[in-house]
Each structure stands twice: as C-alpha cells, then as structure tokens.
NUMIFI-431322 format. One line per field, with one value per residue: residue in three letters; x, y, z of N, C-alpha, C in turn; residue number from 1. Coordinates in nm, 3 decimals. Each point is the difference from the previous one (the first is absolute). Layout:
resn (ALA|...) .
n_u (X|...) .
n_v (Y|...) .
n_w (Z|...) .
ca_u (X|...) .
ca_v (Y|...) .
ca_w (Z|...) .
c_u (X|...) .
c_v (Y|...) .
c_w (Z|...) .
resi (NUM|...) .
***
This chain:
resn (MET|ALA|GLU|LYS|LEU|LEU|LEU|SER|ILE|VAL|GLU|MET|GLY|GLY|TYR|PRO|ASP|PHE|SER|GLY|LEU|TYR|ARG|CYS|LYS|GLY|LEU|HIS|VAL|GLU|THR|ALA|ASP|SER|MET|ARG|LYS|ALA|ILE|LYS|VAL|LEU|LYS|LYS|ALA|ARG|PRO|ASP|VAL|VAL|VAL|ALA|GLU|PHE|ASN|PHE|GLN|SER|ASP|PHE|ARG|ASP|ARG|THR|SER|SER|LEU|GLU|SER|LEU|MET|ALA|THR|VAL|ALA|PRO|MET|PRO|ALA|THR|ARG|VAL|ILE|VAL|PHE|TYR|GLU|GLU|PRO|GLN|ARG|SER|GLN|LEU|ASP|ARG|LEU|LEU|ALA|VAL|PHE|ASP|VAL|PHE|GLU|ALA|LEU|ALA|PHE|PRO|ILE|ASP|GLU|GLN|ARG|LEU|SER|ILE|VAL|LEU|ASP|ARG|ALA|LEU|GLU|LYS|THR|ALA) .
n_u (1.151|0.011|-0.036|-0.123|-0.005|-0.094|-0.027|-0.051|-0.077|-0.007|-0.060|-0.103|0.037|-0.047|0.102|-0.025|0.071|0.051|0.069|-0.096|-0.101|0.043|0.017|-0.126|0.016|0.060|-0.090|0.106|-0.063|0.007|-0.032|-0.080|-0.017|0.094|-0.035|0.023|-0.055|-0.101|0.021|0.018|-0.090|-0.087|0.046|-0.024|-0.126|0.003|-0.123|-0.033|-0.076|-0.087|-0.065|-0.073|-0.042|-0.115|0.049|-0.098|0.078|-0.111|0.072|0.039|0.075|0.120|-0.040|-0.021|0.125|0.042|-0.096|-0.016|0.029|-0.071|-0.096|0.020|0.016|-0.109|-0.025|0.117|-0.106|0.013|0.071|-0.017|-0.090|-0.088|-0.053|-0.110|-0.040|-0.135|-0.068|-0.095|-0.061|0.123|-0.056|-0.080|0.017|-0.012|-0.105|-0.005|0.021|-0.099|-0.052|0.067|-0.046|0.091|-0.117|0.062|-0.065|-0.110|-0.003|-0.122|-0.025|-0.045|0.119|-0.006|0.036|-0.091|-0.068|0.032|-0.018|-0.092|-0.037|0.029|-0.068|-0.094|0.006|0.002|-0.086|-0.053|0.013|-0.039) .
n_v (-1.644|0.108|-0.045|0.022|0.118|-0.052|0.129|-0.071|0.106|-0.070|0.125|-0.001|-0.055|-0.114|-0.052|-0.078|-0.090|0.099|-0.036|-0.088|0.086|0.081|-0.105|-0.021|0.136|-0.069|0.057|0.070|-0.038|0.128|-0.002|0.117|0.038|0.090|0.120|0.028|-0.126|0.021|0.116|-0.054|-0.084|0.110|0.048|-0.123|-0.024|-0.038|-0.010|-0.105|-0.049|0.101|-0.072|0.111|0.027|0.058|0.056|0.066|0.105|0.031|-0.050|-0.041|0.102|-0.057|-0.109|-0.099|-0.050|-0.104|-0.035|0.116|-0.034|-0.111|0.072|0.076|-0.105|-0.047|0.123|-0.004|-0.093|0.048|-0.106|0.060|-0.108|0.092|-0.084|0.075|-0.050|0.024|0.073|-0.051|0.001|-0.048|-0.033|0.090|-0.062|-0.120|0.068|0.050|-0.114|-0.047|0.112|-0.043|-0.122|-0.070|-0.047|-0.107|-0.043|0.048|-0.091|0.010|0.012|-0.131|-0.037|0.000|-0.117|-0.038|0.102|-0.035|-0.119|0.049|0.077|-0.091|-0.077|0.106|0.009|-0.124|0.006|0.101|-0.089|-0.090) .
n_w (1.010|0.047|0.119|-0.041|0.049|0.089|0.019|0.111|-0.012|0.109|-0.009|-0.079|-0.104|0.029|-0.076|-0.099|0.054|-0.074|0.115|-0.001|-0.039|0.083|0.088|-0.042|0.012|0.103|0.087|0.048|0.110|0.007|0.130|0.004|0.129|-0.042|-0.033|0.129|0.022|-0.081|0.055|0.113|-0.039|-0.040|0.122|0.038|-0.054|-0.112|0.069|-0.065|0.106|0.030|0.106|-0.001|0.129|-0.047|0.112|-0.046|0.030|0.043|0.084|-0.126|0.049|-0.028|0.041|-0.109|-0.007|0.087|-0.093|0.026|0.128|-0.010|-0.058|0.094|0.086|-0.063|-0.005|0.062|0.008|-0.123|0.033|0.120|-0.004|0.024|0.080|-0.013|0.114|-0.029|0.083|-0.076|0.112|-0.001|-0.113|0.041|0.124|-0.044|-0.075|0.108|0.060|-0.063|0.037|0.104|0.028|-0.069|-0.012|-0.002|0.122|-0.007|0.106|-0.027|0.126|0.001|0.031|-0.138|0.046|-0.082|0.023|0.136|-0.027|-0.078|0.098|0.079|-0.087|-0.008|0.144|0.004|-0.084|0.064|0.097|-0.112) .
ca_u (-0.102|-0.023|-0.143|-0.065|-0.043|-0.143|-0.020|-0.143|-0.017|-0.129|-0.024|-0.125|-0.038|-0.152|-0.021|0.086|0.148|0.040|0.151|0.011|-0.006|0.121|0.100|-0.025|0.062|0.155|0.047|0.036|-0.085|0.024|-0.130|0.021|-0.132|-0.018|0.078|0.138|0.092|0.004|0.078|0.135|0.027|0.030|0.131|0.101|-0.012|-0.087|-0.094|-0.056|-0.139|-0.042|-0.135|-0.032|-0.138|-0.022|-0.085|-0.034|0.011|-0.056|0.071|0.120|-0.034|0.061|-0.010|-0.125|0.035|0.154|0.040|0.074|0.150|0.049|0.010|0.120|0.114|-0.002|0.005|0.122|0.029|-0.085|-0.017|-0.089|-0.145|-0.080|-0.142|-0.072|-0.142|-0.064|-0.149|-0.068|-0.032|0.118|0.062|0.028|0.139|0.109|0.022|0.087|0.133|0.038|0.032|0.138|0.098|-0.033|-0.032|-0.018|-0.133|-0.086|-0.115|-0.099|-0.049|0.080|0.105|-0.035|0.126|0.023|0.031|0.131|0.082|0.016|0.074|0.138|0.069|0.037|0.099|0.131|0.044|0.064|0.139|0.099) .
ca_v (0.117|0.042|-0.005|0.132|0.031|0.067|0.054|0.006|0.079|-0.029|0.076|-0.031|-0.136|-0.030|-0.058|-0.126|0.006|-0.027|-0.043|-0.128|0.046|0.070|-0.093|-0.070|0.084|-0.028|0.126|-0.021|0.100|0.070|0.055|0.102|0.026|0.137|0.072|0.026|-0.114|-0.011|0.103|-0.057|-0.115|0.077|0.058|-0.103|-0.067|0.063|-0.101|0.013|0.036|0.035|-0.001|0.080|0.047|0.142|0.031|0.137|0.051|0.138|0.079|0.072|0.123|0.028|-0.119|-0.089|-0.118|-0.032|-0.057|0.115|-0.016|-0.111|0.020|0.095|-0.084|-0.081|0.089|-0.022|-0.142|-0.018|-0.135|-0.052|0.010|0.002|-0.048|0.048|-0.045|0.112|-0.011|0.090|0.127|0.091|0.031|0.140|0.036|-0.072|0.072|0.115|-0.075|-0.043|0.119|0.035|-0.114|-0.104|-0.139|-0.102|-0.036|0.009|-0.104|0.024|-0.113|-0.113|-0.032|-0.124|-0.060|-0.012|0.123|0.037|-0.081|0.074|0.126|-0.042|-0.040|0.112|0.070|-0.075|0.020|0.142|0.001|-0.093) .
ca_w (0.020|0.160|0.043|0.006|0.139|0.013|0.138|0.030|0.111|0.064|0.121|0.055|-0.026|-0.005|-0.127|-0.002|-0.011|-0.151|-0.009|-0.091|-0.141|-0.028|-0.011|-0.123|-0.090|0.012|0.066|0.147|0.058|0.128|0.043|0.103|0.061|0.009|-0.107|0.058|-0.012|-0.133|-0.059|0.036|-0.093|-0.117|-0.015|-0.020|-0.119|-0.104|-0.047|-0.140|0.012|0.140|0.009|0.136|0.026|0.021|0.109|0.019|0.144|-0.002|0.104|-0.056|-0.060|-0.126|-0.077|0.012|0.070|0.005|-0.126|-0.067|0.029|-0.072|-0.144|-0.015|0.015|-0.139|-0.111|-0.077|-0.040|-0.111|-0.034|0.093|-0.035|0.126|-0.019|0.131|0.034|0.064|0.019|-0.109|0.059|0.002|-0.132|-0.023|0.054|-0.066|-0.115|0.038|-0.012|-0.139|-0.073|0.026|-0.013|-0.091|0.048|-0.118|0.002|0.137|-0.005|0.108|0.081|0.038|-0.113|-0.074|-0.015|-0.140|-0.043|0.050|-0.078|-0.124|0.024|0.040|-0.117|-0.076|0.072|-0.022|-0.143|-0.002|0.076|-0.059) .
c_u (-0.018|-0.150|-0.048|-0.053|-0.135|0.007|-0.154|-0.022|-0.150|-0.018|-0.134|-0.050|-0.157|-0.031|0.095|0.148|0.041|0.145|0.012|0.009|0.142|0.110|-0.015|0.045|0.135|0.064|0.042|-0.086|0.056|-0.118|0.032|-0.140|-0.022|0.082|0.131|0.090|0.017|0.107|0.146|0.037|0.047|0.142|0.109|-0.016|-0.089|-0.089|-0.042|-0.145|-0.019|-0.151|-0.046|-0.152|0.003|-0.104|-0.014|0.015|-0.041|0.077|0.136|-0.039|0.048|0.002|-0.127|0.018|0.144|0.058|0.074|0.146|0.060|0.027|0.112|0.126|0.022|0.023|0.134|0.035|-0.095|-0.033|-0.107|-0.131|-0.079|-0.146|-0.065|-0.126|-0.062|-0.139|-0.073|-0.041|0.111|0.052|0.026|0.128|0.108|0.029|0.092|0.146|0.049|0.031|0.148|0.099|-0.052|-0.020|-0.025|-0.148|-0.076|-0.119|-0.094|-0.031|-0.133|0.093|-0.029|0.142|0.038|0.047|0.134|0.110|0.036|0.084|0.143|0.075|0.043|0.102|0.137|0.044|0.081|0.128|0.100|0.115) .
c_v (0.018|-0.021|0.146|0.015|0.083|0.047|0.009|0.073|-0.015|0.066|-0.029|-0.147|-0.008|-0.050|-0.129|0.023|-0.053|-0.049|-0.122|0.034|0.075|-0.104|-0.088|0.065|0.010|0.127|-0.037|0.114|0.047|0.063|0.090|0.032|0.143|0.078|0.025|-0.114|-0.025|0.092|-0.050|-0.104|0.057|0.053|-0.103|-0.078|0.073|-0.105|0.011|0.042|0.031|-0.013|0.067|0.023|0.148|0.016|0.142|0.038|0.141|0.085|0.055|0.128|0.018|-0.122|-0.074|-0.124|-0.015|-0.060|0.115|-0.003|-0.114|0.033|0.119|-0.074|-0.087|0.089|-0.014|-0.126|-0.029|-0.138|-0.066|0.030|0.010|-0.041|0.041|-0.059|0.113|-0.043|0.108|0.144|0.096|0.037|0.142|0.045|-0.062|0.067|0.129|-0.051|-0.026|0.122|0.037|-0.111|-0.107|-0.137|-0.099|-0.032|0.020|-0.096|0.026|-0.135|-0.036|-0.037|-0.129|-0.066|-0.019|0.140|0.052|-0.081|0.051|0.127|-0.037|-0.045|0.120|0.081|-0.066|0.000|0.133|0.005|-0.084|0.081) .
c_w (0.148|0.007|0.016|0.142|-0.008|0.148|0.010|0.131|0.053|0.132|0.072|-0.034|-0.025|-0.137|-0.011|-0.014|-0.140|-0.010|-0.074|-0.143|-0.039|-0.018|-0.132|-0.127|-0.018|0.071|0.144|0.070|0.138|0.043|0.114|0.045|0.020|-0.104|0.040|-0.030|-0.160|-0.068|0.042|-0.097|-0.140|-0.014|-0.009|-0.122|-0.102|-0.062|-0.141|0.016|0.140|-0.013|0.131|-0.013|-0.004|0.102|0.029|0.148|0.000|0.106|-0.055|-0.075|-0.145|-0.095|0.021|0.091|0.008|-0.127|-0.082|0.036|-0.071|-0.147|-0.025|0.001|-0.125|-0.110|-0.073|-0.041|-0.111|-0.037|0.099|-0.032|0.134|-0.037|0.130|0.011|0.075|0.017|-0.086|0.067|0.020|-0.127|-0.023|0.073|-0.063|-0.136|0.039|-0.002|-0.145|-0.103|0.027|-0.027|-0.096|0.071|-0.112|-0.013|0.123|-0.017|0.126|0.079|-0.048|-0.108|-0.062|-0.020|-0.150|-0.061|0.045|-0.071|-0.131|0.014|0.032|-0.125|-0.080|0.048|-0.019|-0.145|-0.013|0.071|-0.058|-0.077) .
resi (1|2|3|4|5|6|7|8|9|10|11|12|13|14|15|16|17|18|19|20|21|22|23|24|25|26|27|28|29|30|31|32|33|34|35|36|37|38|39|40|41|42|43|44|45|46|47|48|49|50|51|52|53|54|55|56|57|58|59|60|61|62|63|64|65|66|67|68|69|70|71|72|73|74|75|76|77|78|79|80|81|82|83|84|85|86|87|88|89|90|91|92|93|94|95|96|97|98|99|100|101|102|103|104|105|106|107|108|109|110|111|112|113|114|115|116|117|118|119|120|121|122|123|124|125|126|127|128) .
***
C-alpha cells in the first residue's frame, strides 16, 4: 500500500508543529509556507489530506482569503480531505468560504492535538 500524503500549509503559524502526529498516522508530510507554493504541490501530487490555516484578508475585494484559491484547486480532487485551522473571531468570514467550498473539518484555535488526531483518523478512513 502506498504511503498517504498530507500537505501542511503553515503561513502564519504560532501553534504547535503537528508533523510528529501526522507521521504517527503513517502520513508522508509535505510542508508549504504559502498558498502559492501549496498550489504548486497540489498540481504535482494529490494529497490525501490538506491541513491549512484560514487567514481572513480584508484587502481582497472578491475573496475572503487565499484559502479560496487552494479550495478551487482541490475541488476536482474529491478524495482529498481539507482540514482548516481558524481563529474564532474570523468564523463569520470562514462561513462565507464554507458556503461555497466543502471542507472536511474546521478546527478553532487553540488546536487540541487529541481532537486533531480523531479528525485525521476520520479523514483517513474516508480516503481508504
């Protein structure tokens, strides 16, 4: 069985590095520090799971964040599960994105590692 791929997109950070947890789940981890780099990875590989941050950007006229570009790239990949980390005060902006794109799970900061582990297990079941 081929090793499953997780794409971790850490633009802002400021939370624990979960790559050890990802590897414990048997995932090969690719990391990108910008959506532009993440989209390049997506065009070469179809990850089983993507973990990304929602960072509301009020200066965008037609979008809430660069996460929308990523979601548009992932849209034709129905087996890819997207997990989004977000700040609770930005929930209403995230809801605008969720009205358009399917996200497997959205987790508010601070991220609970045990909860993330459970969500990953569910995501991996769906990709099996």
